[in-house]
N, C-alpha and C positions, 0 to 999 in steps of 0.2 A: 504494500500500500504506500504510494509515493506521496511525499510532501508536496504541498502546493506552492511552496516558496522557491527560492533560487539557491544555487551554489555560487555565491559571490556575483561576479559580473555575468555569469552564464544564466540565460533565461530558464524558466521552468521547463519549457519544451526541450531545450538543449540538455538540461540536467537529466530529464527523463530518458532522453535518447541514449545518454551515456550509461545509465543503469540498464536499460534494455539490451544494449550491446554486450554488457558484461554478463547479464543473465543468459544471453544466447550462447556465449562461450561454454558455459556449464551445460546448458541444454543440448549442445551439439556433440557431446561425448556419446558416441553411438553404443558404447558398452554399458551405459548407465541409464537408469529409468528416470532420473531427475527431470522435472518439468516445471520450471519457474514461470509464472505468468503474472501480469500486472492486474492487481485488483482495483477496487475503488480507491480513489485518492483519499488522503487524510482530510479531516473536516476543516482544518485551518493550517496556516503557516506556523510551524513549530519553532519556538524560540526559547530563550532561557527562562521565561516565565511559565511555559506550558509543557515542557518536555517531561517533567516528573509525573504529571497526571496521565500522560500517554504511556510512558515506559514503565513506571513503577506505581501503579494505582493502589497496590495492596499495602504499601507502607514504606515508602522512601527508597533510597538507593540500594539497600541491601535486599530488597524483595525482587521477585521474579517479574518480568513483564506480564501483562495481562493475557490470559488464555481466553477468557470469556468473550472478549470483544471481537475475536476472530481476525485480528489484524496482525500483520508482520510489517511494522513501519520501516520505511527508508527515509530518514530524517536529513534534510538539507540544512546544515548549520551555516548559514550564509556568511556570518562574520566571526565565527569561532566562539561566540559567547555561550553557547550550550556546552561546549567542551570545557571552557574555563569554569563554568558553574559546576559541572559534573566532577572534574578532576582537580580543580584548583586554579587560581589565577595564573595566567601565562602558559598553561598547558596547550593552548591552541597554537603556540609557537613551536610545538614539537610533534603533535599528533595530527595526522591527516585523516585517519579513519578508525572507527571502532565498530565491533559487532558482537552480538551475543548469540549463543546457540544453546537451547535448553533441552537436555535429555535427562529425564528423571532416572536415578539409579535403580536398576532392577527391572526396568521395562524396556528400555532401548527405543521408545517411541519419541519422535520429535514432537515437541509441544509448540514452541514459539521462539521468537527472538526479535532482533532488530538490527538495523545498520544505521550508523551515524557518520556522516561525511562532513568534513571541514571545508567550507567554501572560501576560505581566505585566499587571496591571490599569492601570498608568500607565507611560508612557514619556516621558521628558523633561518631566515635569510635565503631560502631556496624558493625559486619561482615554482608555483604549482601549475605546471603545464597541463594541457589536456591529456598528454600521454601519462604523466604521473598520476593524475586524478583517475583516469580510466583504469590504470593498473590497481590503484587503491580500491576502487569500487569492486573490481573483480575479486581481489584478495579478500575483502570483507564479506562479500557474498559467499566465498568459500567457507569462511568461518560460520556464517549464518546457517549453512547446510551441514555443518558438523565437522569440517576439516581443520586439523591443527596445523601449526607451522611445520615446515620441512627444511632440513639442513643439507640433504644429499651428501656429497663428498667435500663440501665447503669447509675450510679450516681457517686458522688464525691468519694465515698469510694472504688469503683472498676473501675474507669475510666482509670487507668493506668495498665490495664491487670490483675486485681486481681481475675478474674474468669477463668474458663476453656476456652480455645481458641474457642471451638465450641459454646460458648454462645455469641460471638461477631460476628455480620454479616460481610460479605466481605466489605460492604459499611460503616463500622465504620471508623472514620477518621484516626485511627492509626492501626498499625499491632500489634495484640495481640495473635500471634500463632494460628490464624484461620486455619482450614484445607485448604489445597491447592487443594484438589481433589473434592470439593463439594461447592455449594452455601449454605448459610443459608436460611431457609424458608422465612425469611423476604425479602431477595434479590430476591428470585423467585417470591414472590407476587408483588414486585415492578416492575420487568420487565414485568410481566403479565398485570399489570394495564396499562402500556404504550403501550404494543403490544399484546392485548388480542387475543387468539386463539378461534376458534369456540366452544371449549369444556369448556370455562370458566364457563358458567352457570351450567354445570354438575359437576364442581369441587369446586367452591368457593361460599360462601355467602359474605355478606358485612355488615360492620357497618359504617354508615356515619352520619354526623350531623354538628352542629355548636357549638362553644364555645363562650359564652358571659358572661358579668357581669350582676348583677341585673338591671342595667339601660339600658341594651341592647347594650352596647358597646362591639364590638368583641375583643377577645383576640387573637392576632396573634403571631406566633412564639413560641407556647407552645408545648412541647413534649407530645404527646398523645399515650399511649400504651395499648395493651391488652395482657392478659396472659391466655392461655388455661388451665383450671383447671384440665384436665385429663393428658395432656402431658407436661405441663410447657412451651410450645413453646410461644415465645413472638414476637409481631409484633408492629411496631410503624409508626407514621406519625407526621408531624408538622401542627398545626392548621393554617388555612388560607394559606396553601402552594401554592395555586393558585393565591395568592395576589389579591383576589376579595374584600377584606374589609368586610368579613362576618364571619370569624372564622371557615370556612368550613374545614372539614376533612373527609377522606374516607380510609378504609382499606379493601382489599380483604382477606378473611379468610376461611380456611377449616371449615367444619361443626364442631360444638362443643360448649362448654360452656365457657364463657370468663368473666374475670373481666376487668373493664375499669378504667384506671387511667391517671393522668397527672402529669408531673414534669417539672422543669425548664431545659432549655438547659445548658449543662455544660459550664462554663465560658471560658474555654480554647478553645472551638470550635467556633472560630470566623474567619472572613476573608475568605480565600480560603480553610480553614478547617471547615467552618461553617456547622452546622446542620440546614437545612432549609434556607429560603430566608431572614430571619429577624435577622441574626447574623453576619452582615458584620463587625461590630466592637463592642467593649465593651459597647458602649452607645446605641446600636441598640435595637429595640423593644423587642426581645427575653429576654433581661436582665433588663427590667424596672419593672418586677413584683416581683423581689426578689425570695426567695425560694418557690417553689411550690411543695406541696405533697398532691394530691387530689385523692379521690376515688369516683367513681360513686356509689351513694346511692339510686338511684331511688326516690321513694316518701317517703322513710324512712330515715331521716337524721341519720348519724352514722352507717348505715349498709353498707354492701359491696354487692350490688345487682349484680347478675349474668345475663349476656345476652347470650341467646342461638341462635347461628347462624345456619341457615339451608341452605343447598346447593341451589343456585338459588334464594335466598331471600335476601332482604336488610332490616336491622333494622336502622331506622332513630331516632337519639337521639338528642334532643335539650338540650345542657348542659348549665346550669346557675351556675356560681360560685360566691360565696361571699368571696372566699379565706379563709374560716373558716375551710376547711379540707374536705368538702363533696360537691359533685354535687347534686342539688335537681332538679328533673324534672320528667315528665312522659316520656314514650317512646312508639312509635307506630311501628308496623311491616307491611310492604307492600310487597306483592308477586310481584316479577318482572319477566317478561318473555322477551324473545328475541323480540317479537313483540312490546312490550311496549317501547323498546329503539330504534327500527328501525335499529338495529345493526346487523341483520342477525345471532343472536345467539352468538356473540363473546363478548358481553359486559354485565356485571351483572346489571348495573343500569345506568340511565342518568348521574349520577355523574361521572362515568368512561368515558362516551362519552365526557363530559365536560373536563375531564383531558386530553383527546387527542387533543381537539380543541382550548384550551384557550391560547396557547403559554406560557406554564407553567414555563419554566426556563428563567427568565429575565436575570439572570447572564449568561455571555458568557464564564466564566472561572471556572474550577473546579480543585480540588486538593489542595495541594499536599498530597501524602502519606508521612507522617512524621515518622521518627524513634523514638521509645521510649525506 
């Protein structure tokens, strides 16, 4: 439900068109069932005097957005005053966009949420171009539909946009000149995992498993990523992202040969810019392990064993790390069919069914998109 106001100097029509274009990027993922449409406009132009009644009618900033009104607001904060009122004075000079996604624990059903976009022409001394704003809207809609931040293989040396823009996913915590007319393959795989279409088993395979230490203690909040050896495409997930206390991870992947690696979450990605559910602050679980640079070695320590993903099949890898630089383990391959999941053909493995049912996003607040 779109605001009737404006994003700074952009007209309401121009603002709406930008949101519609971002919605289309998510809708156009052919392996996902997501279908975002424009509903009735909000009743009025939302500003710093009215946003709380719209977003938090049950009791202030710590309450959930309303479910009963049937609205999912997209708020145009034309001059940044909503963000300043919400987060504190001056925060509109750092935050370009914010979104919430509400999934009650134990049900896995999407309830509601909202998107809040800063309309200021300049944030933190950076001009908010149409490209940056379009990216921000697409990023925040990703949060709205339940997708967390993604780090891929980005590390401290290139965290501040040292690579080409197309090497950063839309769901990377900051804007790094990502293309505004396409999603990254990691973004498409993430929305597919949440909203799998019938054709998933004909399009993707899967690598899943657990990450533990030699004593069997799970490692939670570790960045796990794979790289396709033919194309260089990278996909990632955070260990124990379902918060089950097992170190579980799962990635949907096109057929191909992949390396499997793990790294630490970048230290600046904490709080509402966190990657995964274990980076709420600098003392959280993701940051207790120190620097992590680990490569899956199979049963041959020191090697870089490749994993071959086949469409419709899942590879399960039990990873055991002694933090010496290599994973040591065996791996097994299990053929997974639609019948095995009871999912009518739209789910690659039971792990993805679990993803849909476990109430995976305990946090109710995502964002913001920060300017770098």
